[in-house]
VMD Tcl script that builds the backbone (N, CA, C; Angstrom):
set m [mol new atoms 186]
animate dup $m
set s [atomselect $m all]
$s set {name element resname resid chain x y z} {
  {N N MET 1 A 35.972 127.629 159.419}
  {CA C MET 1 A 35.259 127.027 158.312}
  {C C MET 1 A 33.977 127.825 158.071}
  {N N THR 2 A 33.794 128.262 156.831}
  {CA C THR 2 A 32.601 129.002 156.453}
  {C C THR 2 A 31.780 128.149 155.497}
  {N N ILE 3 A 30.591 127.778 155.944}
  {CA C ILE 3 A 29.703 126.916 155.165}
  {C C ILE 3 A 28.517 127.743 154.663}
  {N N LEU 4 A 28.225 127.594 153.392}
  {CA C LEU 4 A 27.034 128.196 152.807}
  {C C LEU 4 A 26.100 127.072 152.373}
  {N N THR 5 A 24.822 127.269 152.581}
  {CA C THR 5 A 23.870 126.272 152.110}
  {C C THR 5 A 23.486 126.568 150.666}
  {N N LYS 6 A 23.045 125.560 149.982}
  {CA C LYS 6 A 22.583 125.712 148.608}
  {C C LYS 6 A 21.444 126.731 148.547}
  {N N THR 7 A 20.559 126.690 149.521}
  {CA C THR 7 A 19.432 127.622 149.575}
  {C C THR 7 A 19.918 129.061 149.641}
  {N N HIS 8 A 20.929 129.310 150.469}
  {CA C HIS 8 A 21.466 130.671 150.604}
  {C C HIS 8 A 22.120 131.128 149.301}
  {N N VAL 9 A 22.925 130.263 148.697}
  {CA C VAL 9 A 23.602 130.623 147.449}
  {C C VAL 9 A 22.579 130.916 146.360}
  {N N LEU 10 A 21.534 130.097 146.276}
  {CA C LEU 10 A 20.495 130.321 145.269}
  {C C LEU 10 A 19.748 131.633 145.514}
  {N N ALA 11 A 19.513 131.979 146.767}
  {CA C ALA 11 A 18.832 133.237 147.083}
  {C C ALA 11 A 19.678 134.428 146.650}
  {N N VAL 12 A 20.975 134.369 146.900}
  {CA C VAL 12 A 21.869 135.455 146.493}
  {C C VAL 12 A 21.934 135.534 144.964}
  {N N ALA 13 A 22.069 134.397 144.308}
  {CA C ALA 13 A 22.119 134.374 142.847}
  {C C ALA 13 A 20.820 134.909 142.248}
  {N N ARG 14 A 19.703 134.555 142.841}
  {CA C ARG 14 A 18.399 135.035 142.367}
  {C C ARG 14 A 18.326 136.553 142.460}
  {N N ARG 15 A 18.807 137.081 143.566}
  {CA C ARG 15 A 18.787 138.533 143.776}
  {C C ARG 15 A 19.752 139.247 142.824}
  {N N ALA 16 A 20.913 138.651 142.609}
  {CA C ALA 16 A 21.933 139.288 141.777}
  {C C ALA 16 A 21.662 139.135 140.281}
  {N N TYR 17 A 21.245 137.937 139.876}
  {CA C TYR 17 A 21.160 137.634 138.446}
  {C C TYR 17 A 19.770 137.285 137.945}
  {N N GLY 18 A 18.817 137.115 138.846}
  {CA C GLY 18 A 17.463 136.793 138.433}
  {C C GLY 18 A 17.119 135.321 138.626}
  {N N ALA 19 A 15.833 135.059 138.607}
  {CA C ALA 19 A 15.313 133.721 138.881}
  {C C ALA 19 A 15.754 132.695 137.844}
  {N N ASP 20 A 15.821 133.090 136.580}
  {CA C ASP 20 A 16.205 132.135 135.535}
  {C C ASP 20 A 17.626 131.621 135.753}
  {N N TYR 21 A 18.542 132.518 136.072}
  {CA C TYR 21 A 19.925 132.095 136.311}
  {C C TYR 21 A 20.007 131.209 137.548}
  {N N ALA 22 A 19.329 131.614 138.602}
  {CA C ALA 22 A 19.348 130.815 139.832}
  {C C ALA 22 A 18.822 129.412 139.567}
  {N N GLU 23 A 17.818 129.308 138.743}
  {CA C GLU 23 A 17.249 127.993 138.413}
  {C C GLU 23 A 18.273 127.110 137.711}
  {N N THR 24 A 19.110 127.707 136.875}
  {CA C THR 24 A 20.128 126.912 136.178}
  {C C THR 24 A 21.180 126.366 137.141}
  {N N LEU 25 A 21.325 126.987 138.297}
  {CA C LEU 25 A 22.316 126.550 139.280}
  {C C LEU 25 A 21.827 125.406 140.159}
  {N N THR 26 A 20.534 125.202 140.214}
  {CA C THR 26 A 19.950 124.235 141.140}
  {C C THR 26 A 20.613 122.860 141.062}
  {N N GLU 27 A 20.814 122.359 139.880}
  {CA C GLU 27 A 21.399 121.025 139.710}
  {C C GLU 27 A 22.927 121.041 139.803}
  {N N ARG 28 A 23.539 122.202 139.696}
  {CA C ARG 28 A 25.001 122.287 139.658}
  {C C ARG 28 A 25.636 122.516 141.029}
  {N N LEU 29 A 24.825 122.914 142.002}
  {CA C LEU 29 A 25.360 123.214 143.328}
  {C C LEU 29 A 25.151 122.041 144.290}
  {N N PRO 30 A 26.147 121.780 145.118}
  {CA C PRO 30 A 25.946 120.785 146.181}
  {C C PRO 30 A 25.075 121.386 147.285}
  {N N ASP 31 A 24.629 120.574 148.218}
  {CA C ASP 31 A 23.778 121.065 149.304}
  {C C ASP 31 A 24.501 122.055 150.214}
  {N N ARG 32 A 25.820 121.873 150.348}
  {CA C ARG 32 A 26.617 122.778 151.191}
  {C C ARG 32 A 27.915 123.106 150.475}
  {N N LEU 33 A 28.370 124.341 150.638}
  {CA C LEU 33 A 29.649 124.763 150.089}
  {C C LEU 33 A 30.510 125.281 151.227}
  {N N ASP 34 A 31.744 124.843 151.235}
  {CA C ASP 34 A 32.704 125.262 152.249}
  {C C ASP 34 A 33.641 126.276 151.604}
  {N N LEU 35 A 33.604 127.520 152.055}
  {CA C LEU 35 A 34.434 128.558 151.461}
  {C C LEU 35 A 35.918 128.381 151.746}
  {N N ASP 36 A 36.264 127.468 152.619}
  {CA C ASP 36 A 37.665 127.160 152.889}
  {C C ASP 36 A 38.167 126.007 152.011}
  {N N ASN 37 A 37.287 125.460 151.184}
  {CA C ASN 37 A 37.616 124.341 150.318}
  {C C ASN 37 A 37.898 124.872 148.911}
  {N N ASP 38 A 39.084 124.577 148.388}
  {CA C ASP 38 A 39.470 125.083 147.065}
  {C C ASP 38 A 38.522 124.629 145.958}
  {N N ALA 39 A 38.074 123.395 146.016}
  {CA C ALA 39 A 37.166 122.878 144.982}
  {C C ALA 39 A 35.835 123.629 144.993}
  {N N ASP 40 A 35.309 123.918 146.173}
  {CA C ASP 40 A 34.050 124.661 146.264}
  {C C ASP 40 A 34.231 126.094 145.764}
  {N N ASN 41 A 35.357 126.710 146.097}
  {CA C ASN 41 A 35.635 128.062 145.609}
  {C C ASN 41 A 35.793 128.084 144.095}
  {N N GLU 42 A 36.414 127.067 143.542}
  {CA C GLU 42 A 36.572 126.982 142.091}
  {C C GLU 42 A 35.215 126.847 141.409}
  {N N LEU 43 A 34.327 126.046 141.979}
  {CA C LEU 43 A 32.984 125.902 141.430}
  {C C LEU 43 A 32.252 127.242 141.445}
  {N N LEU 44 A 32.307 127.943 142.565}
  {CA C LEU 44 A 31.648 129.252 142.654}
  {C C LEU 44 A 32.223 130.225 141.630}
  {N N PHE 45 A 33.534 130.201 141.442}
  {CA C PHE 45 A 34.180 131.069 140.458}
  {C C PHE 45 A 33.672 130.751 139.049}
  {N N LYS 46 A 33.620 129.456 138.712}
  {CA C LYS 46 A 33.141 129.046 137.390}
  {C C LYS 46 A 31.700 129.476 137.146}
  {N N LEU 47 A 30.920 129.513 138.209}
  {CA C LEU 47 A 29.512 129.904 138.097}
  {C C LEU 47 A 29.307 131.412 138.179}
  {N N GLY 48 A 30.399 132.168 138.363}
  {CA C GLY 48 A 30.309 133.617 138.429}
  {C C GLY 48 A 29.871 134.135 139.779}
  {N N LEU 49 A 30.003 133.322 140.802}
  {CA C LEU 49 A 29.529 133.699 142.129}
  {C C LEU 49 A 30.696 134.055 143.052}
  {N N THR 50 A 31.513 134.995 142.602}
  {CA C THR 50 A 32.604 135.495 143.431}
  {C C THR 50 A 32.151 136.772 144.120}
  {N N PRO 51 A 32.757 137.126 145.224}
  {CA C PRO 51 A 32.346 138.361 145.919}
  {C C PRO 51 A 32.350 139.587 145.010}
  {N N ASP 52 A 33.387 139.762 144.197}
  {CA C ASP 52 A 33.459 140.923 143.311}
  {C C ASP 52 A 32.355 140.930 142.266}
  {N N ARG 53 A 32.127 139.794 141.650}
  {CA C ARG 53 A 31.082 139.708 140.620}
  {C C ARG 53 A 29.697 139.904 141.225}
  {N N LEU 54 A 29.472 139.339 142.410}
  {CA C LEU 54 A 28.174 139.513 143.059}
  {C C LEU 54 A 27.947 140.956 143.450}
  {N N ALA 55 A 28.973 141.600 143.994}
  {CA C ALA 55 A 28.836 143.007 144.382}
  {C C ALA 55 A 28.505 143.851 143.164}
  {N N SER 56 A 29.179 143.584 142.049}
  {CA C SER 56 A 28.907 144.324 140.825}
  {C C SER 56 A 27.482 144.074 140.334}
  {N N ALA 57 A 27.046 142.826 140.338}
  {CA C ALA 57 A 25.694 142.486 139.889}
  {C C ALA 57 A 24.622 143.093 140.771}
  {N N LEU 58 A 24.949 143.274 142.043}
  {CA C LEU 58 A 23.976 143.849 142.996}
  {C C LEU 58 A 24.042 145.382 143.017}
  {N N GLY 59 A 24.937 145.956 142.201}
  {CA C GLY 59 A 24.978 147.401 142.086}
  {C C GLY 59 A 25.925 148.093 143.047}
  {N N ALA 60 A 26.775 147.351 143.714}
  {CA C ALA 60 A 27.734 147.970 144.635}
  {C C ALA 60 A 28.911 148.527 143.834}
  {N N GLU 61 A 29.414 149.641 144.290}
  {CA C GLU 61 A 30.603 150.213 143.662}
  {C C GLU 61 A 31.820 149.715 144.401}
  {N N LEU 62 A 32.805 149.275 143.643}
  {CA C LEU 62 A 34.026 148.755 144.251}
  {C C LEU 62 A 35.061 149.831 144.369}
}
mol reanalyze $m
mol bondsrecalc $m
mol representation Tube
mol addrep $m
């Protein structure tokens, strides 16, 4: 089981997309996300917080 805290997700989003975007996520994210949970993964996907999208936003080459 891989658990991410809301604080961690917001920090990554802030770094990848900026403070304004991270602020919009504050009310939409639960306190904890379980990466083994399909519903949590679907939420992250809808918010654009997938590994591929984050890597691209952070400037990594795939």
